[in-house]
Each structure stands twice: as structure tokens, then as C-alpha cells.
VOMIVO-41691 format. One line per field, with one value per residue: residue in one letter; chain; x, y, z of N, C-alpha, C in turn. Coordinates in nm, 3 decimals. Each point is the difference from the previous one (the first is absolute). Layout:
residues N
residuo: [a;...]
cadena: [A;...]
nX: [X;...]
nY: [Y;...]
nZ: [Z;...]
caX: [X;...]
caY: [Y;...]
caZ: [Z;...]
cX: [X;...]
cY: [Y;...]
cZ: [Z;...]
END
This chain:
residues 260
residuo: [m;a;i;l;t;a;a;g;l;a;r;t;f;q;t;k;r;g;p;v;e;a;v;r;s;i;d;l;s;v;q;p;g;e;i;l;g;f;l;g;p;n;g;a;g;k;t;t;t;l;r;m;l;t;t;l;l;a;p;t;g;g;t;a;t;i;a;g;c;d;l;a;g;d;p;e;g;v;r;r;k;t;g;y;v;a;q;s;g;g;v;d;p;h;i;s;v;r;e;e;l;v;t;q;g;r;l;y;r;l;t;k;a;a;a;a;a;r;a;r;e;l;a;a;e;l;g;l;t;d;l;l;e;r;p;t;a;a;l;s;g;g;q;r;r;r;l;d;i;a;m;g;l;t;h;r;p;a;v;l;f;l;d;e;p;t;t;g;l;d;p;a;s;r;t;d;l;w;d;l;v;r;r;l;r;d;e;y;g;t;t;v;f;l;t;t;h;y;l;d;e;a;d;a;l;a;d;r;i;v;v;v;d;q;g;v;v;a;a;e;g;t;p;s;a;l;k;l;r;h;g;g;s;i;d;a;t;l;q;d;t;f;l;a;i;t;g;r;g;p;a;v;r;d;t;t;p;v;a;v]
cadena: [A;A;A;A;A;A;A;A;A;A;A;A;A;A;A;A;A;A;A;A;A;A;A;A;A;A;A;A;A;A;A;A;A;A;A;A;A;A;A;A;A;A;A;A;A;A;A;A;A;A;A;A;A;A;A;A;A;A;A;A;A;A;A;A;A;A;A;A;A;A;A;A;A;A;A;A;A;A;A;A;A;A;A;A;A;A;A;A;A;A;A;A;A;A;A;A;A;A;A;A;A;A;A;A;A;A;A;A;A;A;A;A;A;A;A;A;A;A;A;A;A;A;A;A;A;A;A;A;A;A;A;A;A;A;A;A;A;A;A;A;A;A;A;A;A;A;A;A;A;A;A;A;A;A;A;A;A;A;A;A;A;A;A;A;A;A;A;A;A;A;A;A;A;A;A;A;A;A;A;A;A;A;A;A;A;A;A;A;A;A;A;A;A;A;A;A;A;A;A;A;A;A;A;A;A;A;A;A;A;A;A;A;A;A;A;A;A;A;A;A;A;A;A;A;A;A;A;A;A;A;A;A;A;A;A;A;A;A;A;A;A;A;A;A;A;A;A;A;A;A;A;A;A;A;A;A;A;A;A;A]
nX: [3.116;-0.023;-0.114;0.005;0.063;0.034;0.050;-0.075;-0.069;-0.029;-0.147;0.029;-0.097;-0.034;0.005;-0.076;0.019;0.029;0.138;-0.049;0.143;-0.073;0.075;0.064;0.018;-0.005;0.061;-0.054;-0.006;-0.112;0.000;0.050;-0.155;-0.003;-0.024;-0.072;0.045;-0.108;0.063;-0.108;-0.014;-0.119;-0.016;0.070;-0.056;-0.084;-0.050;0.046;0.073;-0.044;-0.001;0.110;0.049;-0.163;0.068;-0.017;0.099;0.056;0.062;0.007;0.051;0.168;0.063;-0.068;0.012;-0.100;0.080;0.139;-0.148;0.030;-0.048;0.088;0.132;-0.034;-0.043;0.032;0.121;-0.059;-0.047;0.054;0.113;-0.125;0.038;-0.095;-0.004;-0.118;-0.002;-0.019;0.064;-0.051;-0.056;-0.058;-0.081;-0.021;0.147;0.037;0.043;-0.058;-0.090;0.026;0.028;-0.127;-0.082;0.008;0.021;-0.094;-0.013;0.047;-0.080;-0.040;-0.021;-0.051;0.049;0.084;-0.097;-0.039;0.091;0.080;-0.125;0.020;0.154;-0.021;-0.105;0.063;0.103;-0.131;-0.061;-0.033;0.031;0.004;0.083;0.027;-0.120;0.090;-0.074;0.062;-0.106;0.000;0.081;0.026;0.038;0.020;-0.082;-0.072;0.047;-0.033;-0.084;0.053;0.059;-0.090;-0.081;0.061;-0.050;-0.121;0.131;-0.049;-0.037;0.134;-0.048;-0.071;-0.075;0.011;-0.113;0.162;0.047;-0.023;0.002;-0.072;0.089;-0.074;0.077;-0.076;-0.044;0.034;-0.003;-0.112;0.005;0.045;-0.066;-0.055;0.030;-0.023;-0.160;0.010;0.029;-0.046;-0.123;-0.044;0.043;-0.108;-0.047;-0.018;-0.064;0.013;-0.099;0.011;-0.110;-0.053;0.077;-0.177;-0.053;0.054;-0.042;-0.176;0.011;0.043;0.102;-0.083;0.049;-0.032;-0.033;-0.139;0.075;-0.089;-0.096;0.049;0.078;-0.128;-0.068;0.026;-0.023;0.028;-0.064;0.059;0.060;-0.086;0.043;0.079;0.023;-0.214;-0.076;0.201;-0.048;0.003;-0.018;0.065;-0.110;-0.028;-0.080;0.042;0.111;-0.112;-0.056;0.087;-0.065;-0.182;0.000;-0.047;-0.121;0.000;0.004;-0.135;-0.025;0.075;0.029;-0.007;0.088;-0.079;0.067;0.029]
nY: [-1.044;-0.005;0.018;0.081;-0.086;0.052;-0.089;0.059;0.037;-0.142;0.031;-0.128;0.106;-0.122;0.097;0.058;0.132;-0.141;-0.010;0.067;0.085;-0.042;-0.077;0.109;0.051;-0.053;0.089;-0.012;0.142;-0.047;0.070;-0.055;-0.038;-0.081;0.088;-0.038;0.185;-0.071;0.108;-0.001;0.034;0.065;-0.144;0.060;-0.120;0.094;-0.035;-0.034;0.139;0.070;-0.018;0.031;0.102;0.005;-0.025;0.109;-0.004;-0.086;0.023;0.080;0.099;-0.020;0.033;-0.002;0.060;-0.082;0.107;-0.003;0.026;-0.110;0.107;-0.096;-0.003;0.134;-0.075;-0.098;-0.025;0.055;-0.087;-0.094;0.089;-0.059;0.114;-0.024;0.111;-0.060;0.053;-0.064;-0.035;-0.046;0.129;-0.049;0.066;-0.132;0.019;-0.056;0.119;-0.030;-0.069;0.073;0.061;-0.084;-0.031;0.094;0.032;-0.132;0.084;0.124;-0.083;0.099;-0.049;-0.075;-0.003;-0.029;-0.019;-0.025;-0.055;-0.097;-0.077;-0.029;-0.089;-0.052;0.011;-0.001;-0.044;-0.105;0.036;-0.118;-0.013;0.080;-0.085;-0.106;0.010;0.136;-0.055;-0.056;-0.073;-0.034;-0.033;0.130;0.127;0.150;-0.064;-0.031;0.115;0.045;-0.058;0.107;0.103;-0.093;-0.099;0.098;0.114;-0.100;0.001;0.098;0.004;0.015;-0.079;0.164;-0.056;0.169;-0.029;0.109;0.006;0.171;-0.097;0.055;0.025;0.046;0.113;0.007;-0.058;0.015;0.154;-0.140;-0.034;0.211;0.008;-0.101;0.035;0.156;-0.028;-0.132;0.152;0.144;-0.029;-0.032;0.193;0.042;-0.109;0.162;-0.076;0.162;-0.043;0.094;0.066;0.040;0.145;0.044;-0.142;-0.064;0.121;-0.043;-0.107;0.081;-0.052;-0.092;0.077;-0.085;0.126;-0.033;-0.049;-0.028;-0.063;0.108;-0.040;0.103;0.002;0.087;0.025;0.068;0.003;0.051;-0.105;-0.062;0.148;0.044;-0.157;-0.038;-0.009;0.018;-0.103;0.018;0.111;-0.114;0.009;-0.094;0.034;0.062;-0.026;-0.033;0.072;0.075;-0.075;0.035;0.126;-0.034;-0.019;0.029;-0.171;0.020;-0.022;-0.018;-0.073;-0.135;-0.108;-0.067;-0.118;-0.055]
nZ: [0.602;-0.109;0.031;-0.114;-0.084;-0.066;-0.046;-0.179;0.114;-0.054;-0.101;-0.074;-0.068;-0.044;-0.069;-0.037;0.115;0.060;0.036;0.098;0.008;0.125;0.040;-0.050;0.123;0.101;0.047;0.034;0.019;0.122;0.054;0.152;0.079;-0.202;-0.062;-0.080;-0.015;-0.043;-0.098;-0.069;-0.164;-0.099;0.017;0.110;0.006;0.075;-0.071;-0.151;0.058;0.084;-0.147;-0.072;0.099;-0.053;-0.065;-0.033;-0.008;-0.021;0.045;-0.123;0.125;0.012;0.124;0.160;0.104;0.038;0.073;-0.076;-0.079;-0.022;-0.156;-0.110;0.038;0.072;-0.088;0.093;0.056;-0.098;0.022;0.094;-0.069;-0.086;0.001;-0.066;-0.011;-0.113;-0.115;-0.065;0.119;0.094;0.036;0.074;-0.089;-0.101;0.037;0.105;0.017;0.181;-0.098;-0.043;0.144;0.121;-0.124;0.009;0.166;-0.036;-0.017;0.116;0.026;0.027;0.192;0.107;0.129;-0.115;-0.052;0.101;0.023;-0.119;0.014;0.099;-0.014;-0.070;0.078;0.104;-0.024;-0.049;0.153;-0.026;0.157;-0.043;-0.105;0.163;0.057;-0.051;-0.074;-0.054;-0.051;0.149;-0.045;0.076;-0.109;0.063;0.081;-0.133;-0.054;0.074;-0.015;-0.104;0.010;0.099;-0.069;-0.081;0.130;0.012;-0.078;0.018;-0.114;-0.049;-0.099;0.051;-0.108;-0.028;-0.102;0.029;0.132;-0.071;-0.111;-0.052;0.134;0.068;0.036;0.112;-0.047;-0.166;0.047;0.078;-0.114;0.015;0.089;-0.060;-0.143;0.035;0.059;-0.092;0.001;0.052;0.035;-0.156;-0.036;-0.012;-0.106;-0.104;-0.092;0.010;-0.060;-0.041;-0.049;0.111;-0.101;0.010;-0.034;-0.076;-0.067;0.061;-0.097;-0.110;0.097;-0.088;-0.120;-0.053;-0.050;-0.086;-0.126;-0.056;0.163;0.047;0.083;-0.001;0.134;0.076;0.175;0.088;0.032;0.097;-0.014;-0.084;0.052;0.092;-0.028;0.051;0.083;-0.038;0.081;0.098;-0.072;-0.096;-0.052;0.090;0.027;-0.039;0.193;0.032;-0.038;0.071;0.101;0.024;0.015;0.098;0.042;0.150;0.032;-0.025;-0.135;0.098;-0.096;-0.019;-0.123;-0.045;0.075;-0.023]
caX: [-0.045;-0.187;-0.098;-0.024;0.125;-0.083;0.071;-0.007;-0.128;-0.089;-0.097;-0.044;-0.155;0.013;-0.122;-0.065;0.111;0.129;0.004;-0.041;0.009;-0.070;0.077;0.108;0.111;-0.053;0.102;0.016;0.078;-0.029;0.098;-0.098;-0.118;-0.026;-0.139;0.069;-0.146;0.069;-0.112;0.062;-0.104;-0.022;0.112;0.129;0.038;0.014;-0.117;0.054;0.088;-0.080;-0.039;0.146;0.038;-0.048;-0.028;-0.153;0.009;0.170;0.120;0.015;0.121;-0.013;0.027;-0.034;0.033;-0.096;0.042;0.055;-0.048;0.007;-0.147;-0.053;0.011;-0.083;-0.115;-0.072;0.042;-0.012;-0.123;0.000;0.085;-0.029;-0.174;-0.032;-0.134;-0.018;-0.072;-0.150;-0.076;-0.009;-0.114;-0.118;-0.114;-0.097;0.025;-0.014;0.156;0.047;-0.016;0.140;0.147;0.015;-0.017;0.122;0.063;0.002;0.017;0.143;-0.008;-0.046;-0.096;-0.169;0.079;0.135;-0.024;-0.106;0.098;0.067;-0.105;-0.060;0.073;-0.024;-0.149;0.072;0.077;-0.054;-0.067;-0.128;-0.074;-0.180;-0.031;0.084;-0.103;-0.053;0.009;0.140;-0.092;-0.043;0.118;0.046;0.127;0.150;0.023;0.012;0.128;0.065;-0.076;0.069;0.128;0.033;0.057;0.151;0.109;0.008;0.100;0.141;0.105;0.134;-0.101;-0.099;-0.035;-0.124;-0.058;-0.176;-0.043;-0.063;-0.069;-0.114;-0.051;-0.012;0.104;0.016;-0.010;0.113;0.104;0.057;-0.015;0.133;0.000;-0.020;0.113;0.149;0.048;0.014;0.161;0.068;0.013;0.018;0.103;-0.053;0.131;-0.167;-0.009;-0.117;-0.001;-0.073;0.060;-0.011;0.111;0.019;-0.029;0.136;0.109;0.013;0.040;0.048;0.139;0.162;-0.119;0.088;-0.063;0.003;-0.102;-0.048;0.097;0.130;0.003;0.054;0.081;-0.033;0.086;-0.090;-0.150;0.073;0.126;-0.074;-0.123;0.138;0.059;-0.057;-0.093;0.036;-0.010;-0.006;-0.144;-0.081;-0.099;-0.008;-0.106;0.095;0.032;-0.052;-0.022;0.125;0.089;-0.071;-0.150;-0.137;-0.058;-0.087;-0.134;-0.102;-0.033;0.081;-0.006;0.090;-0.050;-0.065;0.081;-0.128]
caY: [-0.083;0.064;-0.087;-0.047;0.040;-0.073;-0.020;-0.041;-0.081;0.057;-0.110;0.020;-0.059;-0.067;0.065;-0.037;0.047;0.018;-0.022;0.138;-0.013;0.100;0.025;-0.027;0.007;0.085;-0.022;0.010;-0.073;0.031;-0.002;0.002;0.119;0.076;-0.020;0.026;-0.045;-0.081;0.019;-0.006;0.057;-0.130;-0.067;-0.024;-0.152;-0.016;-0.103;-0.126;-0.082;-0.028;-0.126;-0.109;0.002;-0.072;-0.185;-0.011;0.014;-0.070;0.051;-0.030;0.044;0.071;-0.075;0.110;-0.073;0.089;-0.008;-0.147;-0.101;-0.036;-0.036;-0.132;-0.123;-0.027;0.100;-0.013;0.111;0.117;-0.050;-0.007;0.101;0.162;0.029;0.055;0.066;0.050;0.165;-0.052;-0.045;-0.154;-0.026;-0.084;0.162;-0.108;-0.050;0.137;0.032;-0.106;-0.098;0.036;0.031;-0.141;-0.109;0.069;-0.069;-0.082;-0.019;-0.053;-0.142;0.065;-0.099;0.101;0.062;0.039;0.053;0.045;0.152;0.089;0.067;0.103;0.078;0.023;0.078;0.054;0.082;0.077;0.099;-0.077;-0.060;0.050;-0.060;-0.104;-0.059;0.037;-0.083;0.048;0.067;0.099;0.119;0.116;-0.070;0.024;-0.066;-0.078;0.011;-0.044;-0.178;-0.107;0.031;0.017;-0.131;-0.010;-0.015;-0.090;-0.148;0.121;0.045;0.053;0.102;-0.006;0.026;0.054;-0.006;0.101;0.040;0.095;0.043;-0.007;0.085;0.188;0.056;0.003;-0.147;0.000;0.040;-0.126;-0.132;-0.012;0.012;-0.144;-0.056;0.061;-0.077;-0.093;0.017;0.077;-0.029;-0.172;-0.065;-0.092;0.101;-0.032;0.013;0.088;0.104;0.080;0.054;0.093;0.060;0.052;-0.106;-0.081;0.134;0.052;-0.131;-0.137;0.003;0.028;-0.124;-0.108;-0.045;-0.119;0.019;-0.048;-0.114;0.002;0.096;0.135;0.050;-0.078;0.128;0.074;0.103;0.100;-0.031;-0.008;0.151;0.016;-0.086;-0.021;0.158;0.155;0.097;-0.057;0.011;-0.014;-0.120;-0.193;-0.053;0.082;-0.105;-0.160;0.087;0.012;-0.169;-0.106;0.112;-0.041;0.080;-0.134;-0.083;-0.040;-0.163;-0.079;-0.044;-0.063;-0.084;-0.154;-0.098;-0.095]
caZ: [-0.097;-0.064;0.003;-0.153;-0.110;-0.090;-0.129;-0.046;0.015;-0.113;-0.033;-0.138;-0.018;-0.105;-0.069;-0.119;-0.129;0.035;0.165;0.048;0.094;0.077;0.080;-0.086;0.023;0.105;0.117;0.170;0.123;0.088;0.144;0.103;-0.018;0.009;-0.121;-0.136;-0.090;-0.154;-0.109;-0.092;-0.075;-0.016;-0.090;0.043;0.098;0.159;0.066;0.013;0.070;0.112;0.025;-0.029;0.106;0.105;-0.104;-0.050;-0.156;-0.047;-0.150;-0.110;-0.008;0.107;0.092;0.080;0.121;0.096;0.162;0.012;-0.067;-0.207;-0.032;-0.064;0.097;0.091;0.007;0.074;0.105;-0.011;0.059;0.178;0.024;-0.056;0.036;-0.095;-0.019;-0.123;-0.035;0.001;0.140;0.004;0.098;0.018;0.093;0.157;0.120;0.066;-0.006;0.086;-0.058;-0.124;0.054;0.034;-0.071;-0.081;0.096;-0.009;-0.184;0.029;0.088;0.139;0.031;-0.020;0.121;-0.045;-0.113;0.084;0.095;-0.102;-0.113;0.088;0.026;-0.135;-0.006;0.145;-0.066;-0.096;0.028;-0.033;0.059;0.014;-0.045;-0.003;-0.015;-0.140;-0.212;-0.088;-0.083;0.032;-0.042;-0.160;-0.054;0.099;0.062;-0.048;-0.036;0.139;-0.020;-0.059;0.052;0.167;-0.052;-0.088;0.138;0.104;0.019;0.010;-0.122;-0.023;-0.114;-0.071;-0.112;0.029;-0.105;-0.050;0.082;0.019;-0.072;0.046;0.114;0.042;0.022;0.145;0.043;-0.055;0.129;0.098;-0.089;-0.066;0.139;0.035;-0.052;0.064;0.135;0.000;-0.001;0.122;0.118;-0.022;-0.186;-0.118;-0.092;-0.065;-0.126;-0.021;-0.153;0.004;-0.154;0.085;0.040;0.122;0.071;-0.082;0.073;0.165;0.152;-0.071;-0.002;-0.156;-0.076;-0.131;-0.092;-0.110;-0.077;-0.087;0.059;0.053;0.099;-0.133;0.120;0.132;0.047;0.095;-0.031;-0.011;-0.095;-0.093;0.001;-0.040;-0.119;-0.139;-0.005;-0.013;0.111;0.131;0.053;-0.057;0.053;-0.094;-0.138;-0.065;-0.050;-0.041;-0.130;-0.059;-0.038;-0.122;-0.102;0.024;0.119;0.127;-0.028;0.068;0.048;-0.143;-0.095;-0.004;-0.071;0.066;-0.053;-0.114]
cX: [-0.106;-0.077;-0.092;0.051;-0.108;0.132;0.011;-0.163;-0.108;-0.060;-0.062;-0.162;-0.014;-0.175;-0.058;0.095;0.131;0.070;0.042;0.089;-0.010;0.127;0.157;0.133;0.007;0.125;-0.033;0.050;-0.063;0.010;-0.119;-0.039;0.066;-0.184;0.112;-0.147;0.041;-0.131;0.043;-0.151;-0.083;0.037;0.131;0.065;-0.030;-0.115;0.064;0.119;-0.060;-0.088;0.077;-0.010;-0.071;-0.014;-0.164;0.069;0.128;0.047;0.103;0.203;0.058;-0.043;-0.089;0.042;-0.057;-0.025;0.055;-0.047;0.040;-0.121;-0.015;0.007;-0.060;-0.149;-0.155;0.082;0.021;-0.149;-0.015;0.015;-0.046;-0.201;-0.080;-0.172;-0.029;-0.095;-0.187;0.000;-0.010;-0.106;-0.099;-0.107;-0.102;0.040;0.058;0.196;0.059;0.053;0.042;0.119;0.036;0.074;0.184;0.123;-0.012;0.071;0.183;0.037;0.046;-0.064;-0.149;0.024;0.091;-0.089;-0.110;0.053;0.037;-0.102;-0.025;0.129;0.018;-0.108;0.082;0.075;-0.017;-0.151;-0.105;-0.035;-0.181;-0.073;-0.045;-0.121;-0.148;-0.031;0.095;-0.093;-0.022;0.106;0.014;0.145;0.099;-0.027;0.026;0.177;0.112;-0.040;0.108;0.119;0.012;-0.001;0.082;0.123;-0.036;0.066;0.161;0.097;0.086;-0.031;-0.107;-0.045;-0.121;-0.028;-0.159;-0.059;-0.121;-0.130;-0.169;-0.048;0.014;0.093;0.041;0.030;0.169;0.117;-0.024;0.075;0.197;0.050;0.063;0.134;0.114;0.081;-0.012;0.189;0.031;-0.033;0.070;0.101;-0.036;0.093;-0.136;0.084;-0.128;-0.066;-0.147;-0.040;-0.036;0.150;0.095;0.044;0.153;0.121;0.002;0.024;0.132;0.173;0.073;-0.149;0.051;-0.116;0.086;-0.033;0.088;0.154;0.128;0.010;0.075;0.080;0.036;0.052;-0.122;-0.090;0.127;0.117;-0.085;-0.087;0.161;0.050;-0.060;-0.056;0.040;0.006;-0.050;-0.156;-0.090;-0.114;0.001;-0.053;0.150;0.077;0.017;0.002;0.123;0.128;-0.057;-0.029;-0.112;-0.055;0.006;-0.060;-0.074;0.037;0.107;-0.034;0.069;-0.106;-0.045;0.023;-0.126;0.132]
cY: [-0.015;-0.130;-0.061;0.026;-0.075;0.054;0.010;-0.071;0.064;-0.079;0.037;-0.107;-0.066;0.021;-0.112;0.067;0.028;0.025;0.159;-0.003;0.147;0.060;-0.051;-0.055;0.086;-0.003;0.093;-0.039;0.101;0.014;-0.063;0.137;0.182;0.057;0.041;-0.030;-0.047;0.080;-0.003;0.040;-0.157;-0.104;0.002;-0.107;0.082;-0.125;-0.113;-0.047;0.020;-0.168;-0.100;0.001;-0.045;-0.149;-0.037;-0.006;-0.060;0.113;-0.072;-0.038;0.032;-0.006;0.097;-0.071;0.107;-0.090;-0.159;-0.117;0.026;0.044;-0.065;-0.094;-0.046;0.139;-0.040;0.105;0.124;0.065;0.109;0.114;0.157;0.012;0.078;0.055;0.024;0.091;-0.078;-0.055;-0.163;-0.055;-0.104;0.052;-0.103;0.021;0.143;0.021;-0.077;-0.151;0.034;-0.038;-0.127;-0.061;0.058;-0.082;-0.135;-0.082;-0.015;-0.089;0.057;-0.074;0.119;0.102;0.116;0.117;0.119;0.123;0.087;0.145;0.137;0.152;0.111;0.092;0.119;0.118;0.083;0.086;-0.111;-0.052;0.080;-0.049;-0.125;-0.085;0.026;-0.053;0.107;0.118;0.204;0.105;0.081;-0.058;-0.040;-0.124;-0.166;-0.052;-0.011;-0.157;-0.055;-0.024;-0.031;-0.184;0.008;-0.068;-0.130;-0.097;0.140;-0.037;0.082;0.095;0.023;0.074;0.053;0.040;0.156;-0.016;0.021;0.047;0.048;0.069;0.095;0.054;-0.065;-0.179;0.013;0.034;-0.048;-0.072;0.007;0.017;-0.141;-0.043;0.058;-0.119;-0.101;-0.029;-0.026;-0.159;-0.193;-0.072;-0.104;0.061;-0.012;0.043;0.016;0.001;0.063;0.097;0.188;0.037;0.019;-0.037;-0.010;0.148;-0.023;-0.140;-0.086;0.022;0.023;-0.053;-0.021;0.018;-0.073;0.067;-0.142;-0.143;0.022;0.157;0.155;0.109;-0.017;0.060;0.033;0.105;0.185;-0.024;-0.013;0.079;0.021;0.025;0.068;0.152;0.094;0.086;-0.082;0.059;-0.010;-0.095;-0.144;0.041;0.112;-0.110;-0.155;0.076;-0.038;-0.124;-0.079;0.045;-0.084;0.001;-0.179;-0.093;0.017;-0.188;-0.112;-0.074;-0.106;-0.100;-0.122;-0.062;-0.101;-0.106]
cZ: [-0.077;0.040;-0.085;-0.125;-0.124;-0.163;-0.113;-0.051;-0.132;-0.020;-0.150;-0.018;-0.112;-0.073;-0.162;-0.139;0.052;0.096;0.042;0.122;0.108;0.101;-0.071;0.152;0.158;0.105;0.153;0.167;0.123;0.140;0.070;0.035;-0.050;-0.076;-0.083;-0.113;-0.172;-0.058;-0.165;-0.082;-0.060;-0.088;0.025;0.089;0.140;0.021;-0.005;0.097;0.092;0.017;0.036;0.150;0.128;-0.009;-0.074;-0.194;-0.031;-0.076;-0.058;-0.026;0.133;0.164;0.115;0.123;0.134;0.136;0.000;-0.066;-0.167;0.003;-0.067;0.086;0.143;0.010;0.114;0.096;-0.070;0.001;0.105;0.006;-0.053;-0.008;-0.128;0.018;-0.131;0.035;0.045;0.129;-0.029;0.132;-0.022;0.031;0.101;0.145;0.104;0.011;0.075;-0.107;-0.089;-0.003;0.024;-0.088;-0.129;0.092;-0.030;-0.166;-0.030;0.123;0.142;0.052;-0.035;0.097;-0.031;-0.112;0.054;0.077;-0.099;-0.041;0.141;-0.008;-0.197;0.012;0.052;-0.135;-0.141;0.009;-0.059;0.143;0.053;-0.162;-0.097;-0.054;-0.118;-0.103;-0.040;-0.103;0.029;0.072;-0.067;-0.048;0.065;0.083;-0.033;-0.031;0.136;0.053;-0.113;0.020;0.122;-0.119;-0.046;0.125;0.032;0.039;-0.004;-0.079;0.034;-0.090;-0.073;-0.108;-0.039;-0.126;-0.065;0.160;0.052;-0.108;0.007;0.099;0.022;0.013;0.153;-0.034;-0.023;0.103;0.076;-0.024;-0.002;0.146;0.078;-0.070;0.065;0.153;-0.061;-0.059;0.102;0.142;-0.033;-0.041;-0.091;-0.168;-0.060;-0.153;-0.096;-0.149;-0.020;-0.121;0.108;0.043;0.129;0.186;-0.003;0.106;0.139;0.062;-0.041;0.049;-0.131;-0.111;-0.130;-0.148;-0.092;-0.125;-0.166;-0.015;0.054;0.123;-0.066;0.106;0.144;0.057;0.118;-0.089;-0.018;-0.115;-0.119;-0.039;-0.078;-0.116;-0.129;-0.017;0.056;0.175;0.129;0.011;-0.119;0.002;-0.058;-0.144;-0.132;-0.032;-0.068;-0.155;-0.103;-0.018;-0.069;-0.126;0.001;0.105;0.035;-0.082;0.097;0.066;-0.122;-0.099;-0.069;-0.091;0.026;-0.067;-0.129;-0.035]
END
């Protein structure tokens, strides 16, 4: 049974120039323990879809269910079952790694003792133990992203949304983060919903890829299947395959109209 489904998910923005359909009709089905790569060119509706699925933006049409919770009817339940790591992160530069993790636990209504224990557990799992007393402002880019992910895992979500998690990282830090994402799937059974504009990242990590364009799903399948179907050969690059599907290159950052 799918852990995430969406049917006809849509979002229309009202602007001074009239209504704009940022997402027209998105259908999704994500299996438990799957790493889904969610790709799209600039303005395709990728970020709008992600914001709807994480309850940050209300849909104007369609339905979605995540880990048994209805997106419209039980948004609080969705938030309990999901973790979200934004591209920009969300750490407080003025406190230590330990304080940040404990504070996150307290926000999820853990007791002080449970939050402290969870902070130690997450630090051990994500290679942050030696950094617990370090101010978050002193962390490297890769260390900060591991902390962001640790915060997203505080409440043991069934589905973890990662929005362009390796943007700005050096190659070694990117490789470390890829290994971490695989561990989340293989060792903990976490379902990972990954948006990225690095096609090599999607090729390396994703069990399955969904490509959105003009607010709808343009193609989906395993990386190999997409290459064979749209790139002409299983040896085709994902870059060539993506261009064949959309006619455009991948988005560096999605844009959506501003509601007024």
C-alpha cells in the first residue's frame, strides 16, 4: 500500500493579472521505503507541490493522503508523520548543536529528558556527537545539512521531504549526504521525497523519478526505464532524458506566482 498518494492535486494563485495555475493536476503514488526523485524545470510546479504536501500551502483542488492522514482533513496528523528539510535550513546560529536538537524535541512535546536522549541518539546516527557543544554558526555546510536532517528526523517521521539538500555543498559533502539518505532508507525504512536540480544526484539516489512540467506529471519511472523510454538507450544520460521529456533544463530554483 502506498504511503503517499495524490490525485488531481492543484493550486491556483490569484494575481493582479488574473488566476495562474501553478499546479494543474498532480497524481502521485509513493511506496514505503522508497526514495522518490521529484524533478522539474523552472516554473513546473515542483516547489508548489512540495509546499502543499507539507501543509505549508493549501491546495485549491484535488486530494492527498500521507501515512494514512488526509492532507485537507488532518493536516496536524500529516505534520506528525512527516519531516521537512527546507533548502535554506532553519538552525539558530546563536546556540549549540545540542541546544538546537533538544529545542526541536521540545517543540514536538518531548519531555526534557526524552528530548535530550533523542538529541544524543540523532547525533550518534548522523555523525554529530563530536559537534554537540559547537555553535551552529561554526558548522561547515555539510555539517549544517546533517543537523538540518537530524532536526527533521526528531519525531521519527514516516516520510522525509528533502528540498534540494545538497545545494551549495562541496563534492565530498554531497557524497556523504548521499550515503546518509541511503542509510535512512536501508536501515530505518524512511520514505524520502527528494527534490533536486542535480540530475546526477537523482540518478544516483532515486529508486524512482517523477518529472513534472507545466503543473502535471510529464513522466515517471525508474532512472533506467526513463532513459530507455525517453533517452533512447539505457546508457543515455539523465540530462538528455530530462531534455527529451521537457525540452528544458532542470530548475535551479522553482518559482511560483505571489498571491495578492
